[in-house]
mmCIF file of the C-alpha atoms, coordinates in Angstrom:
data_MODEL
# 
_entry.id   MODEL 
# 
loop_
_atom_site.group_PDB 
_atom_site.id 
_atom_site.type_symbol 
_atom_site.label_atom_id 
_atom_site.label_alt_id 
_atom_site.label_comp_id 
_atom_site.label_asym_id 
_atom_site.label_entity_id 
_atom_site.label_seq_id 
_atom_site.pdbx_PDB_ins_code 
_atom_site.Cartn_x 
_atom_site.Cartn_y 
_atom_site.Cartn_z 
_atom_site.occupancy 
_atom_site.B_iso_or_equiv 
_atom_site.pdbx_formal_charge 
_atom_site.auth_seq_id 
_atom_site.auth_comp_id 
_atom_site.auth_asym_id 
_atom_site.auth_atom_id 
_atom_site.pdbx_PDB_model_num 
ATOM 1   C CA . MET A 1 1   ? 30.323 16.777 34.683 1.00 0.00 ? 1   MET A CA 1 
ATOM 2   C CA . ASP A 1 2   ? 30.014 20.637 34.406 1.00 0.00 ? 2   ASP A CA 1 
ATOM 3   C CA . LYS A 1 3   ? 33.190 23.008 35.870 1.00 0.00 ? 3   LYS A CA 1 
ATOM 4   C CA . ASN A 1 4   ? 32.835 24.556 39.052 1.00 0.00 ? 4   ASN A CA 1 
ATOM 5   C CA . ILE A 1 5   ? 32.372 28.305 39.587 1.00 0.00 ? 5   ILE A CA 1 
ATOM 6   C CA . LEU A 1 6   ? 33.074 30.482 41.629 1.00 0.00 ? 6   LEU A CA 1 
ATOM 7   C CA . TRP A 1 7   ? 29.984 32.990 42.686 1.00 0.00 ? 7   TRP A CA 1 
ATOM 8   C CA . LYS A 1 8   ? 29.040 36.009 44.620 1.00 0.00 ? 8   LYS A CA 1 
ATOM 9   C CA . PHE A 1 9   ? 26.114 36.334 45.829 1.00 0.00 ? 9   PHE A CA 1 
ATOM 10  C CA . LYS A 1 10  ? 23.887 39.759 46.678 1.00 0.00 ? 10  LYS A CA 1 
ATOM 11  C CA . TRP A 1 11  ? 20.249 40.371 47.451 1.00 0.00 ? 11  TRP A CA 1 
ATOM 12  C CA . ASP A 1 12  ? 18.732 43.777 47.795 1.00 0.00 ? 12  ASP A CA 1 
ATOM 13  C CA . CYS A 1 13  ? 16.219 43.469 50.572 1.00 0.00 ? 13  CYS A CA 1 
ATOM 14  C CA . GLY A 1 14  ? 15.035 46.916 50.366 1.00 0.00 ? 14  GLY A CA 1 
ATOM 15  C CA . ARG A 1 15  ? 15.472 48.796 53.838 1.00 0.00 ? 15  ARG A CA 1 
ATOM 16  C CA . GLU A 1 16  ? 16.028 45.393 56.032 1.00 0.00 ? 16  GLU A CA 1 
ATOM 17  C CA . GLY A 1 17  ? 19.207 45.480 54.305 1.00 0.00 ? 17  GLY A CA 1 
ATOM 18  C CA . TYR A 1 18  ? 21.493 42.432 51.870 1.00 0.00 ? 18  TYR A CA 1 
ATOM 19  C CA . LEU A 1 19  ? 21.998 38.994 51.899 1.00 0.00 ? 19  LEU A CA 1 
ATOM 20  C CA . LYS A 1 20  ? 25.276 38.405 50.484 1.00 0.00 ? 20  LYS A CA 1 
ATOM 21  C CA . GLY A 1 21  ? 27.172 35.100 49.900 1.00 0.00 ? 21  GLY A CA 1 
ATOM 22  C CA . LEU A 1 22  ? 30.063 33.218 47.957 1.00 0.00 ? 22  LEU A CA 1 
ATOM 23  C CA . PHE A 1 23  ? 29.646 29.638 46.792 1.00 0.00 ? 23  PHE A CA 1 
ATOM 24  C CA . ILE A 1 24  ? 30.681 27.207 44.258 1.00 0.00 ? 24  ILE A CA 1 
ATOM 25  C CA . ALA A 1 25  ? 28.646 25.819 42.126 1.00 0.00 ? 25  ALA A CA 1 
ATOM 26  C CA . PRO A 1 26  ? 28.402 24.281 38.392 1.00 0.00 ? 26  PRO A CA 1 
ATOM 27  C CA . LYS A 1 27  ? 27.107 27.186 35.776 1.00 0.00 ? 27  LYS A CA 1 
ATOM 28  C CA . SER A 1 28  ? 24.496 24.736 34.827 1.00 0.00 ? 28  SER A CA 1 
ATOM 29  C CA . GLU A 1 29  ? 22.957 24.034 38.253 1.00 0.00 ? 29  GLU A CA 1 
ATOM 30  C CA . VAL A 1 30  ? 23.212 27.965 39.108 1.00 0.00 ? 30  VAL A CA 1 
ATOM 31  C CA . GLU A 1 31  ? 21.119 28.632 35.705 1.00 0.00 ? 31  GLU A CA 1 
ATOM 32  C CA . SER A 1 32  ? 18.716 26.144 36.646 1.00 0.00 ? 32  SER A CA 1 
ATOM 33  C CA . ILE A 1 33  ? 17.318 28.102 39.546 1.00 0.00 ? 33  ILE A CA 1 
ATOM 34  C CA . VAL A 1 34  ? 16.837 31.377 37.817 1.00 0.00 ? 34  VAL A CA 1 
ATOM 35  C CA . GLY A 1 35  ? 13.766 32.568 37.916 1.00 0.00 ? 35  GLY A CA 1 
ATOM 36  C CA . LYS A 1 36  ? 12.785 30.238 40.540 1.00 0.00 ? 36  LYS A CA 1 
ATOM 37  C CA . GLU A 1 37  ? 11.348 31.367 44.351 1.00 0.00 ? 37  GLU A CA 1 
ATOM 38  C CA . ILE A 1 38  ? 13.800 31.366 47.011 1.00 0.00 ? 38  ILE A CA 1 
ATOM 39  C CA . TYR A 1 39  ? 12.866 31.411 50.098 1.00 0.00 ? 39  TYR A CA 1 
ATOM 40  C CA . PHE A 1 40  ? 15.367 32.762 53.564 1.00 0.00 ? 40  PHE A CA 1 
ATOM 41  C CA . GLY A 1 41  ? 13.003 33.092 56.053 1.00 0.00 ? 41  GLY A CA 1 
ATOM 42  C CA . GLU A 1 42  ? 13.615 35.572 58.692 1.00 0.00 ? 42  GLU A CA 1 
ATOM 43  C CA . ALA A 1 43  ? 17.435 35.426 57.542 1.00 0.00 ? 43  ALA A CA 1 
ATOM 44  C CA . LEU A 1 44  ? 17.447 39.860 58.674 1.00 0.00 ? 44  LEU A CA 1 
ATOM 45  C CA . GLY A 1 45  ? 15.830 39.227 61.334 1.00 0.00 ? 45  GLY A CA 1 
ATOM 46  C CA . LYS A 1 46  ? 12.607 38.607 63.526 1.00 0.00 ? 46  LYS A CA 1 
ATOM 47  C CA . HIS A 1 47  ? 9.869  39.248 61.268 1.00 0.00 ? 47  HIS A CA 1 
ATOM 48  C CA . SER A 1 48  ? 11.695 39.906 57.983 1.00 0.00 ? 48  SER A CA 1 
ATOM 49  C CA . GLU A 1 49  ? 10.184 37.062 56.270 1.00 0.00 ? 49  GLU A CA 1 
ATOM 50  C CA . ILE A 1 50  ? 12.640 37.195 52.829 1.00 0.00 ? 50  ILE A CA 1 
ATOM 51  C CA . PHE A 1 51  ? 12.099 35.388 50.037 1.00 0.00 ? 51  PHE A CA 1 
ATOM 52  C CA . GLY A 1 52  ? 11.164 36.201 45.888 1.00 0.00 ? 52  GLY A CA 1 
ATOM 53  C CA . GLU A 1 53  ? 12.594 35.296 42.431 1.00 0.00 ? 53  GLU A CA 1 
ATOM 54  C CA . LEU A 1 54  ? 16.254 34.696 42.134 1.00 0.00 ? 54  LEU A CA 1 
ATOM 55  C CA . GLU A 1 55  ? 17.367 36.564 39.375 1.00 0.00 ? 55  GLU A CA 1 
ATOM 56  C CA . SER A 1 56  ? 20.680 36.340 37.476 1.00 0.00 ? 56  SER A CA 1 
ATOM 57  C CA . SER A 1 57  ? 21.265 40.104 38.137 1.00 0.00 ? 57  SER A CA 1 
ATOM 58  C CA . ASP A 1 58  ? 21.543 38.986 41.556 1.00 0.00 ? 58  ASP A CA 1 
ATOM 59  C CA . LEU A 1 59  ? 24.495 36.574 40.622 1.00 0.00 ? 59  LEU A CA 1 
ATOM 60  C CA . GLU A 1 60  ? 27.945 37.339 39.458 1.00 0.00 ? 60  GLU A CA 1 
ATOM 61  C CA . GLN A 1 61  ? 31.078 34.508 38.418 1.00 0.00 ? 61  GLN A CA 1 
ATOM 62  C CA . VAL A 1 62  ? 33.945 35.344 40.033 1.00 0.00 ? 62  VAL A CA 1 
ATOM 63  C CA . ASP A 1 63  ? 36.806 34.946 38.346 1.00 0.00 ? 63  ASP A CA 1 
ATOM 64  C CA . ALA A 1 64  ? 39.165 32.209 40.385 1.00 0.00 ? 64  ALA A CA 1 
ATOM 65  C CA . SER A 1 65  ? 41.849 29.585 39.461 1.00 0.00 ? 65  SER A CA 1 
ATOM 66  C CA . ASP A 1 66  ? 40.326 26.143 39.089 1.00 0.00 ? 66  ASP A CA 1 
ATOM 67  C CA . GLY A 1 67  ? 43.011 25.840 42.193 1.00 0.00 ? 67  GLY A CA 1 
ATOM 68  C CA . LEU A 1 68  ? 41.458 28.229 44.448 1.00 0.00 ? 68  LEU A CA 1 
ATOM 69  C CA . ILE A 1 69  ? 38.422 26.987 44.042 1.00 0.00 ? 69  ILE A CA 1 
ATOM 70  C CA . LYS A 1 70  ? 39.511 23.349 44.376 1.00 0.00 ? 70  LYS A CA 1 
ATOM 71  C CA . GLU A 1 71  ? 41.065 24.748 47.736 1.00 0.00 ? 71  GLU A CA 1 
ATOM 72  C CA . LEU A 1 72  ? 38.123 26.524 48.890 1.00 0.00 ? 72  LEU A CA 1 
ATOM 73  C CA . GLU A 1 73  ? 36.177 23.839 47.823 1.00 0.00 ? 73  GLU A CA 1 
ATOM 74  C CA . GLU A 1 74  ? 38.144 21.565 50.976 1.00 0.00 ? 74  GLU A CA 1 
ATOM 75  C CA . LEU A 1 75  ? 37.827 24.248 53.566 1.00 0.00 ? 75  LEU A CA 1 
ATOM 76  C CA . PHE A 1 76  ? 34.811 24.876 53.407 1.00 0.00 ? 76  PHE A CA 1 
ATOM 77  C CA . GLY A 1 77  ? 32.354 23.005 50.867 1.00 0.00 ? 77  GLY A CA 1 
ATOM 78  C CA . THR A 1 78  ? 30.229 24.663 48.537 1.00 0.00 ? 78  THR A CA 1 
ATOM 79  C CA . THR A 1 79  ? 29.279 27.311 50.346 1.00 0.00 ? 79  THR A CA 1 
ATOM 80  C CA . VAL A 1 80  ? 32.412 29.650 51.306 1.00 0.00 ? 80  VAL A CA 1 
ATOM 81  C CA . SER A 1 81  ? 30.385 32.548 52.849 1.00 0.00 ? 81  SER A CA 1 
ATOM 82  C CA . GLY A 1 82  ? 27.115 34.079 53.548 1.00 0.00 ? 82  GLY A CA 1 
ATOM 83  C CA . TYR A 1 83  ? 24.025 32.546 52.164 1.00 0.00 ? 83  TYR A CA 1 
ATOM 84  C CA . ASN A 1 84  ? 23.930 30.016 49.345 1.00 0.00 ? 84  ASN A CA 1 
ATOM 85  C CA . PRO A 1 85  ? 20.722 30.764 47.296 1.00 0.00 ? 85  PRO A CA 1 
ATOM 86  C CA . LEU A 1 86  ? 21.056 26.837 45.851 1.00 0.00 ? 86  LEU A CA 1 
ATOM 87  C CA . GLU A 1 87  ? 20.087 26.170 49.472 1.00 0.00 ? 87  GLU A CA 1 
ATOM 88  C CA . TYR A 1 88  ? 17.017 27.799 49.636 1.00 0.00 ? 88  TYR A CA 1 
ATOM 89  C CA . VAL A 1 89  ? 15.431 26.982 46.675 1.00 0.00 ? 89  VAL A CA 1 
ATOM 90  C CA . TYR A 1 90  ? 11.171 26.484 47.362 1.00 0.00 ? 90  TYR A CA 1 
ATOM 91  C CA . GLU A 1 91  ? 9.485  23.646 45.945 1.00 0.00 ? 91  GLU A CA 1 
ATOM 92  C CA . GLU A 1 92  ? 6.120  23.712 46.814 1.00 0.00 ? 92  GLU A CA 1 
ATOM 93  C CA . ASP A 1 93  ? 5.103  20.516 48.379 1.00 0.00 ? 93  ASP A CA 1 
ATOM 94  C CA . GLU A 1 94  ? 2.057  17.889 46.583 1.00 0.00 ? 94  GLU A CA 1 
ATOM 95  C CA . ASP A 1 95  ? 0.307  18.739 49.393 1.00 0.00 ? 95  ASP A CA 1 
ATOM 96  C CA . ASP A 1 96  ? 0.429  22.084 49.325 1.00 0.00 ? 96  ASP A CA 1 
ATOM 97  C CA . GLU A 1 97  ? -1.186 21.673 46.027 1.00 0.00 ? 97  GLU A CA 1 
ATOM 98  C CA . ASP A 1 98  ? -3.726 19.631 47.084 1.00 0.00 ? 98  ASP A CA 1 
ATOM 99  C CA . ASP A 1 99  ? -4.674 22.347 50.101 1.00 0.00 ? 99  ASP A CA 1 
ATOM 100 C CA . GLU A 1 100 ? -5.512 24.593 47.848 1.00 0.00 ? 100 GLU A CA 1 
# 
């Protein structure tokens, strides 16, 4: 099992604002969603419809001790604050493909 890392997430949504988050995940799990479609819905208000492709520049590793990461995970779970892009990966349903 990979070592957990504390990550900072920041997504510039233009004039709508920013989505930010602090979350815990292994590097391999985070790398697996880079380049994938992320869908946050109306996270910045009605009709905001926030989605796009996650880029590595949207994520930053936070230098934190294993002890701190373990404490944060015990207190908050994997999402410490804000948005965790791992929870918003858009997976296209097989039904969606049949409709085309």
